[in-house]
N, C-alpha and C positions, 0 to 999 in steps of 0.2 A: 223649522218646516219639516225637518226630518226627525222629529223628537223620539219617534219609535225604533230608531236603529242606531247602533253604536259602529263607528266607521274606523277602519285601520287602513293607514296608508303605508303601503309596503314599499318605501323608496327612501333612499339616503340623501336625496337632492334636497338642499335647502330652499332651491326656487320652489320646487313642487309644494313644499310644506307651506311656504308663503303665499303661494298662489290658491292653495285649498283653504287657508285661513280666509281668505277674501270672500269665500262663499259663506261665511258665518256657520260652518258645519264643524260641530266638535269632533275632533279624530285623535287617535293616538298613532304614533310611527312605529312600526316593527319591521325591522330590515332583515330579509333573508341573508344567511351569511354565504351560501354557496350558491350565486347566481350565474349559471353558464348562459352567455348569449349566443347560442349555437342555433343555425337553421339551415335547411336544405339551399344548395345552390340553385335549385330548379324553382326555388319560390320567386314569384314576381317581386320585385324592388319594392312596389307600393304597398305589398301586403306583409312585409318583415316587421314593421313596428307593432302591427296589431299582433301577429304571431308571437313576438316576444313578450308582449304584455300578458297575452293569454298563458304562455309558458310560466312566466312569473307566478302569476295567479296559481295555476294549477300544481306546481311544485312548492308553494308556500309551505313553510316547515311544520304547520301544526293544523289541525281541524277547526274550521270556524265555528264560533258559537251561534245559537240560534239568536237572530236578530242583527246579527253582524255583517257589515258590509266591507269587503277588502277591494281596495283600489289600488291597481297596479298599472304602469305605464313605461313606455319605451319611446325614447325620441330619435330619429335618425335625421341626417343632413345629406340630400341627393344633389349631385352635380352631374347633370345628363345621366347617365347609367353607373356613374360612381356613387359608392357609399362612404360617407366622410364621417366615421365614428369619433371617438375621444382619441386625441393624440397622445401617444406614449411619452414623447419628450418634445424638447424645444423645436427640434429639426422638423418633426412631424407638424407641429403647430404652425411653423413658419411656412412650410410647404402648402398645407390646407389652405391657409390665408392667402397665400399668392394665388391659388386656383380660383378662389372664389373673388379675387380681385377683379372689378369692372364686369362682373357676370351677375346673371341671375340663377338661385338655386332654389330647392324645395326643401321645408322642413316638415317631416310627417311624425306625429304622435299617435302611438297606438294606446289604447287605454282597455282595461278589463274590470269589469263590475262582477263580483261574485259573493254569492250568499251560500249558506248550506245547501239550499235546494237548486240554483242554478247560476249561469254565468252568461254575461253579454259583454260583447267586445265591440269597438268602434274605433275608428282612426280620423283625424283630421290634418290636412295639408294647407300649408302656407307658402306663398312665393316671396322671396327676400332678394332685393336688387342691392348690390355693392357698387359704390363708386371704385374708379382704379385707386387702390392702396399703393402708397409708396413703400419702398423698403423700410424707411424710418418710421413710418407708422405701424407697420407690422411689427418691427423689432421693439418699439415701445411698448405696444399692447402686450405681447407676449412676454417681455420681462416683467412689466408691472403687474399684469393680471393673471398671469401663469394659467391660462385656459385649459388645462390637462383634464379636468372633469366635465368638459363640454363638447358635445358632438360638433363637428366643424370647426372646432378650436376657437370658439367665440361665444360670447354672451350677448344677447341684444340688448340687455339693460344695462352693459358696461361701456366704458369708453368707445370702444369700437363700434357698438350700435350707435352712439349719439353721432360719431363723426363720419362713419363709414357708410351706413345704411341709408339708401336714398329713396326706397319705397317697399312697402309690404302690403301683400295683397291677400288678406284672411286674417286669421286671429294672431296679433301680436302675443299673446299668452302662450299660445301654441308655440312660438319659436323659444320662449322661455322654457317650455318643458311641460305644459299643460293646458289644454284648450278649456278653460274654465267654463265659458259660456255653454259650450257644447257638452262639457261634462253635467253642469246643472241639469239642462235639458234632458239628457239622457239618464240621469239619475231618477228625475221625475217620472219618466215614462217606465224605467226598470222597476221602481218600487211602488208606483200607485197605479 
């Protein structure tokens, strides 16, 4: 479908790689070494993931080649007005899951598509409901799965997703880290 282009995914996330492969797009992975995720406190929460995806794209460590499409993304979990990023340690992971327990939260992924000539950004939001989680369930999940590289301290595709999530409104893949159906549509519009 996109034979005229070469794609570069700038992400260390194995989940994003897996999801992009599902679109049958050939791509290579090239990660920026110095990625700071800073943003203004004045920025509305819903705009932060898209801002960060654009920032990752614009600060990519090299110039893009003709015909190359760079894909960058950033996913954040929002509980009311609080941002739940990646937990630094076990205590933070447990605390985040306790906050999510029995509540609805949103997951927003911002995506940037860039060529030599232009850039396009978009974001996608999904609502996720958790059942009330027991202390034992939280402890088991954190010990066994060590979700320190995941926003909100959980992976929807892991044990906690199977046992704790009662409803998802929106893209399941967005919760994993890349809204692939929307990405496909946006790529078609961006490139053709």
